[in-house]
C-alpha positions as CSV (number, residue, x, y, z in Angstrom):
1,X,-44.3,49.8,5.4
2,X,-43.1,46.7,3.5
3,X,-39.8,46.9,5.2
4,X,-41.2,47.0,8.6
5,X,-43.4,44.0,7.8
6,X,-40.4,42.1,6.6
7,X,-38.5,42.8,9.9
8,X,-41.3,41.8,12.0
9,X,-41.5,38.5,10.1
10,X,-37.7,38.0,10.8
11,X,-38.2,38.7,14.4
12,X,-41.0,36.2,14.6
13,X,-39.0,33.6,12.8
14,X,-36.1,34.1,15.0
15,X,-38.3,33.8,18.0
16,X,-39.7,30.6,16.8
17,X,-36.3,29.1,16.1
18,X,-35.1,30.1,19.6
19,X,-37.9,28.4,21.0
20,X,-37.5,25.2,19.1
21,X,-33.9,25.0,19.9
22,X,-34.6,25.1,23.6
23,X,-36.6,21.9,23.6
24,X,-34.9,18.8,25.0
25,X,-35.9,15.1,24.4
26,X,-37.6,13.9,27.5
27,X,-38.1,10.2,26.1
28,X,-38.1,8.7,22.7
29,X,-38.7,5.3,21.1
30,X,-38.8,3.8,17.6
31,X,-41.8,1.6,17.0
32,X,-41.4,-0.8,14.0
33,X,-43.5,-3.4,12.5
34,X,-41.2,-6.3,11.8
35,X,-43.8,-8.8,10.5
36,X,-46.6,-6.7,9.2
37,X,-48.9,-7.6,12.3
38,X,-50.3,-4.8,14.3
39,X,-47.8,-3.6,16.9
40,X,-48.5,-1.9,20.3
41,X,-45.7,-0.4,22.5
42,X,-45.7,1.8,25.6
43,X,-43.4,4.6,26.5
44,X,-43.3,5.8,30.1
45,X,-42.0,9.2,31.0
46,X,-41.9,11.8,33.7
47,X,-42.8,15.5,32.6
48,X,-41.9,17.2,35.9
49,X,-39.2,19.8,35.3
50,X,-40.4,20.6,31.7
51,X,-42.9,23.0,30.2
52,X,-44.4,23.4,26.8
53,X,-44.2,19.7,26.1
54,X,-44.8,18.5,22.7
55,X,-45.3,15.1,21.0
56,X,-43.1,14.8,17.8
57,X,-43.6,11.8,15.5
58,X,-41.5,11.1,12.6
59,X,-43.1,8.8,10.1
60,X,-40.7,6.5,8.4
61,X,-37.4,7.6,6.7
62,X,-36.7,11.0,5.3
63,X,-36.7,9.7,1.7
64,X,-40.4,8.7,2.1
65,X,-39.9,5.0,2.6
66,X,-40.9,2.9,5.5
67,X,-43.9,5.1,6.4
68,X,-47.0,4.0,8.2
69,X,-50.4,4.7,6.9
70,X,-52.4,3.8,10.1
71,X,-51.7,4.4,13.6
72,X,-53.2,5.6,16.9
73,X,-51.1,7.4,19.7
74,X,-52.6,8.0,23.1
75,X,-51.4,9.8,26.2
76,X,-52.6,8.2,29.5
77,X,-55.7,6.7,27.7
78,X,-56.6,9.8,25.6
79,X,-56.2,9.7,21.9
80,X,-53.7,12.3,20.5
81,X,-53.3,11.0,17.0
82,X,-55.7,8.8,15.0
83,X,-55.5,6.9,11.7
84,X,-56.9,9.8,9.9
85,X,-53.6,11.6,10.8
86,X,-51.5,9.2,8.9
87,X,-50.8,8.4,5.3
88,X,-47.9,7.8,2.9
89,X,-47.6,11.5,2.3
90,X,-47.2,12.4,6.0
91,X,-43.6,12.6,6.9
92,X,-44.1,13.8,10.4
93,X,-46.6,15.3,13.0
94,X,-46.3,17.4,16.1
95,X,-48.9,18.1,18.9
96,X,-48.8,20.2,22.0
97,X,-49.8,17.9,25.0
98,X,-50.5,18.3,28.7
99,X,-49.1,15.3,30.5
100,X,-49.3,14.6,34.3
101,X,-46.6,15.9,36.7
102,X,-46.1,12.3,37.7
103,X,-45.4,9.3,35.4
104,X,-47.2,9.3,32.1
105,X,-47.9,6.5,29.6
106,X,-47.8,7.0,25.9
107,X,-49.2,4.1,23.9
108,X,-48.6,3.6,20.1
109,X,-50.6,1.3,18.0
110,X,-49.6,0.9,14.4
111,X,-50.4,-1.1,11.3
112,X,-47.9,-1.2,8.7
113,X,-46.1,-3.4,6.1
114,X,-43.0,-5.0,7.5
115,X,-40.3,-2.3,8.0
116,X,-42.8,0.6,8.5
117,X,-42.0,2.5,11.6
118,X,-42.7,5.6,13.7
119,X,-39.9,7.5,15.7
120,X,-41.7,9.1,18.6
121,X,-40.3,11.8,20.8
122,X,-41.6,13.6,23.9
123,X,-40.0,17.0,23.9
124,X,-40.1,19.9,26.4
125,X,-38.4,23.2,27.5
126,X,-36.4,22.5,30.9
127,X,-37.5,24.6,33.6
128,X,-34.3,24.0,35.5
129,X,-31.8,26.8,35.0
130,X,-29.0,24.5,33.7
131,X,-25.8,25.7,32.0
132,X,-25.2,24.6,28.3
133,X,-23.4,21.3,27.7
134,X,-19.6,22.2,27.7
135,X,-18.9,19.3,25.3
136,X,-15.2,18.3,24.9
137,X,-14.0,21.5,26.5
138,X,-15.3,20.2,29.8
139,X,-12.7,17.5,29.9
140,X,-9.8,19.5,29.4
141,X,-9.0,20.0,33.1
142,X,-10.2,18.8,36.5
143,X,-11.8,22.2,37.1
144,X,-13.8,21.8,33.8
145,X,-16.0,24.5,32.5
146,X,-18.2,26.6,34.9
147,X,-19.8,29.4,32.9
148,X,-22.2,30.3,35.7
149,X,-19.2,30.4,38.3
150,X,-21.1,28.5,41.0
151,X,-18.1,26.2,41.9
152,X,-19.7,23.2,40.0
153,X,-18.4,21.8,36.7
154,X,-21.2,22.5,34.1
155,X,-21.3,18.7,33.0
156,X,-21.7,17.6,36.6
157,X,-24.4,20.3,37.2
158,X,-26.3,19.1,34.0
159,X,-25.9,15.5,35.1
160,X,-27.3,16.0,38.5
161,X,-30.2,18.3,37.1
162,X,-31.3,16.0,34.3
163,X,-31.1,12.8,36.2
164,X,-32.8,14.0,39.5
165,X,-35.0,16.7,38.1
166,X,-38.0,15.4,40.3
167,X,-36.4,16.1,43.5
168,X,-34.9,19.5,44.5
169,X,-33.7,18.0,47.8
170,X,-31.6,15.3,46.1
171,X,-30.2,17.9,43.6
172,X,-29.1,20.1,46.5
173,X,-27.6,17.0,48.5
174,X,-25.7,15.8,45.5
175,X,-24.4,19.3,44.8
176,X,-23.3,19.6,48.3
177,X,-21.4,16.3,48.1
178,X,-19.9,17.2,44.9
179,X,-18.1,20.5,46.1
180,X,-15.5,18.6,48.4
181,X,-15.0,16.0,45.7
182,X,-13.9,18.6,43.2
183,X,-11.8,20.5,45.7
184,X,-10.1,17.2,46.8
185,X,-9.0,16.5,43.3
186,X,-7.8,20.0,42.8
187,X,-5.9,20.1,46.1
188,X,-4.5,16.6,45.4
189,X,-3.1,17.8,42.1
190,X,-1.5,20.7,43.8
191,X,-0.1,18.6,46.6
192,X,-1.8,20.4,49.5
193,X,-2.3,17.5,51.9
194,X,-3.9,19.5,54.6
195,X,-6.6,20.8,52.3
196,X,-7.3,17.2,51.1
197,X,-7.9,16.0,54.6
198,X,-10.3,19.0,55.2
199,X,-12.1,18.1,51.8
200,X,-12.5,14.4,53.0
201,X,-14.1,15.7,56.2
202,X,-16.4,17.8,54.3
203,X,-17.3,15.0,51.9
204,X,-18.2,12.6,54.9
205,X,-20.6,15.3,56.3
206,X,-22.1,16.0,52.9
207,X,-22.8,12.2,52.4
208,X,-24.6,12.1,55.8
209,X,-26.9,14.8,54.4
210,X,-27.4,12.9,51.1
211,X,-28.3,9.6,52.9
């Protein structure tokens, strides 16, 4: 019975770790009191294309210095964190939030001695089914890394998805325009002139769709 309970605890812990690692930073900012006077800053962000969005706030440095004892954090005019949530013993805070699908406004007001700061992050799990970042392996060849074998380099697919997550039409048009560009580079490397000309024609048609 004890062994079963221990295994269940491990499964829950692994599940939570997997969920946390799936979160991506949507927007972030460091709000610092340079003079000790009250500071107010605004952070605008779009939440479309994400789910399970959380507000993550780091209070000062990891060693406990530069912490803030009083702050108010509001989302679209609704208070999320109040002065009662902050003191010198609070290293960080996290809250689940429900932003609008369109543009959102996060407002941070803080009072602190000079040097005190908050590092604020909006994080969420992307709903777009994007491949993992290939890292340096994606730069080793023109073809790059394509783990889902859809004909698009993973780094390009991620760039399109993350920069145009609010428009499926734009993502589709950019992807369509990318295919002939990659084929052109590959065929040029192979010295296949006829295929290069065909790739150029395909690219021109794709850009018409994009515009």
